[in-house]
Phi, psi and omega in degrees: 000316181295324180291326177294323179293318178297319180295318179296318179296318179296318179294319179296318177298317179299315180296319180295315179296317179298316181296318180294321179290328177293321178296320181296322181292326185283345179286140176267122178198178179296333180292336176260013173063042173245136185227151174269153177302131180092354179279138179284134175246121187293138172249115180260141169271152186237274187220168180227142177184169179284137182299324183279000177215079186295346178278347177266101181230156181228157174293144184306314185275009166287347179257156188281047174283159172297137183225157175294158177298320181248112177274130180233121178275137178284140174295125188263148174282169179299321178298317180295323177297314180295329178282352182078022181288148178223072187285127182225150179298162181227175177278347184289135176241105180249116183261132185298123177060027176239118179290145178225132177285165180300137178217163181274123179285317176193160172251128183217129174262122183279142174281169178301319180294320179293320176298316179298321179295315178295321180298317176299316181297317179294315180299324182272004177070041181287143175246167170233157178233139175233167180224127179230116183054042182063016175257119181283148172218146185235154174206165177266151178289327180189196178211159179245136176230147172284133179232121186254122169253161179306122179059021182212080175290139181215162177259141174246136180253126181243137179254126175286116183246354179234135178234135174245130178254128173245114184259126175257139184220162173231106184054254186257014183233142172282131179247339180196149176229126179253140180243124178243124182255139185230140173256110177289147184302327184289342183255011184298328184266006187302320187254009181278000000 
């Protein structure tokens, strides 16, 4: 008799938990990744590291990128902690379903040490990771090209200084984010 009561209580508890979780799923909110037109969707920067060694990662703002005045770390889930994620706010403002023309995020003159740090990152094939609506996106910090002068082959280091985000959506949800990196002609000699 006591075992039948325990089984009934366990079944009732299971049904109650299932019903409560179903109600939570049906609510529309930022937690279910639904947005209204004009609502800001946060873009978090995450980590930086060499592509050939994914276990070697650094915090995004350990590198001399433009950063907000106030850095705020996002409260991470257990999965994000295990992945080594370090989600931090960024200067990017992406508004849901609102087109934005190219604009300057910041103007920054790099010191000799910062140029050397970026040059090392480009030479080592460093990538960066960002997160938009829990969708990860990756890009390279720069690229290396062989440049040949008469009797003098040399490497040229290019820093990607422009990023274009193309957000694909289905009604009120983000379904994909594309990252396009551009090297403006004026910055080609920055790392040589």
